Residue, then its C-alpha position, 0 to 999 in steps of 0.5 A: m064404307t062400301p069400296a067398289a072395285g074399277g077394275a072388275r068393271g072393265r072385263g065385260g060381259a065374259e067374265g060374266r058367266g064364271l062370276m063366283k061370291k065368297e063373303i066374310r062376316l065381321l063382328n062390328h065396326e070396328e074392325a070394318q075399320l080396322l080392316f079398311g085402313r084409312n078412307d076404306r085406301r086397302l080395299r080399294d087396293m086390294s079391288e083394283e089390284l086382283g080385279i074384283r068387287i067387294v061390298m060391305r051390307d049389314g056387317t057382311l064383306r061380299l067379295t064376286g069376281a073371277g075365281e081366283a082372285v076371288e080366293k085370292g082376295h078371301a085368303i088375304l081379308s080372312g087373315m088380315l082379319e085373324k090379325i086384328r081378332n088378336g091384335a095385331h095390326p092388320g096391315g102386313a097382310g095385304p096391298e097396303p105397306e106395314p108403317a115402318g119400325e114393324p118390331a120383330a116376335d119376340p118378348g122375350l128380349p125387351v131392347p127399345d129399336e131405334q122406333g123406340n118400341v121393344p119387340g113383342d107382336r102379342f103388344t101391338f094394339p090398333s090404333m086410329g093413328e099408328p100401332v101403339r106398342p110396348k116403349s120399355a122393358g117395365q111397359l114389357k112386364y106391365l103388359e106381360a103381368v096383364e096377361r098372365n093376372d085377373v088383379v095388377f097394380c102399376i106405380g111408377p110417375a107419371g109419363t111411363g104409360k100406366t093407363y094408357l097402356a091399359v085402356a090399350t090393352a082393354v079393348s084389345y081384349l073387347r075387340r077379340g070378345l074375350l071381355r063385353k065391358i071396359v069399365m074405367v074409374r077415378p076417385a075425384v079427389e080435388a072435390g072431396e068427391k061431393l061436386g055439387y059446388l061445381p058448375g053444370d051437370f053432372q057430368a060437366k061436374v065429373n068430366p074433368y077429373l076424368r078427362p085422360i080416359y076418354d082422351a086414351l079412348g079417343d085414340f082407338f076409336d072415334l068420337r061417334q063411337v066413344e057415344r055410342f058404347s057409351e049408350k050401349e054401356i059398353f064404355e063405363i067412364v064412372p067415379l070411383a064413390f059410384m061403384r058401391g054395390r055393384t059386381l060387373n061380370n066379364s069385364f075388365i076395370i080399371l082404376d086410375e089415380a087410385q093412389n088417391t083413393t082411401v084404405a075403404q075405396m080401394k077394398m070397395f073397389l078390389t071387390r065390385m071384381g065378377n067372374r070373367s074379369k080382369s082389373v087393372i089399378t094405376g096409380d103414382i104414390t109420390q103425387t096423392d091429394l090425400p089429406p096428409t093424416e088419411m093413408s093411401g090406399l094404394v099403399h094400403a093393398v100393394s104392401m097387404l096383398k103382394g103374394i097372392p096369387g092372381i094378383e101382381m104389382v108392377w113397380m114403374t120407373k124413371s126410364d120407363i116414361v115415354r112423354h118428354g125427354l123432360v119429363g124425365e128430369i123433373v121427375e127426378a129433379y121432385r125426387r131428388a127435392e124431395e128426399a133433401s127436405q126429408a133429410d132435413s126435418g130429421g130422416d123420417g118423413g113422417 
């Protein structure tokens, strides 16, 4: 990315003697990507509008041109960068217009707007596409809980954004330098965490269980960035069984599909958290793949740990489902069928 101003070249040598230069140091490639916009459009537009030259070299943004124009460009870009580092979308600070439907900065009013977004600028996460925002009162409550606590359990039906919002929050923390790495964990219960009979190498065996997390990361980083961060262990995506014996400091740790953990596995996971770390545990207790005789570690933990300061439980409902409208109806139909089945069997449900 080395956008340069066409406008600066057309102003001739008279200005050359009075040029000003200013620099802005960027922390990483992701900041540059968010600042520049798609195909560097935001900086190209600014270069042409202000008549200055803007280039990127060795992680430093260099502005060159007439003094007043450079000062203005530096102020605009610095403001945009501050928004990025605070986890918000930078669009409104520069020449590129803000997407329609920007919510008002009032998280005390959890009422979705016409686009389905809940107000609250501090929970607006830049992504490869449209900014990610909470779309229900339950999602807003979830994000507020993660902000307040070091351990958050989020329980709810499919389609409520439990895992996706955890990944969005983790990425925001990473971009702001609040944590050093993101660790995403899933139990591979369907294979009994004995993956040997599946074809392929280790990565091929575990990939089906970790795919949803890769998909979520793909909305915030391109594939090459995900691969590079994985190589540097800034991202770790691992099966639960490989977490034993570790201590994770300065990390945002996400346990997905937690309803499929045993009590012993959940205890093991919760005790991996080191200093300056956060843990978010997500699951749907109505969709466990454990044997009928095995108690879910998620159910056990929620009943045992509630009330401890620093740990919060958030329950999502059908009204928080943000997938296709039929998903909510499907979840409700299964709930009614299960209640009917329990009534026919005597009402205790096991």
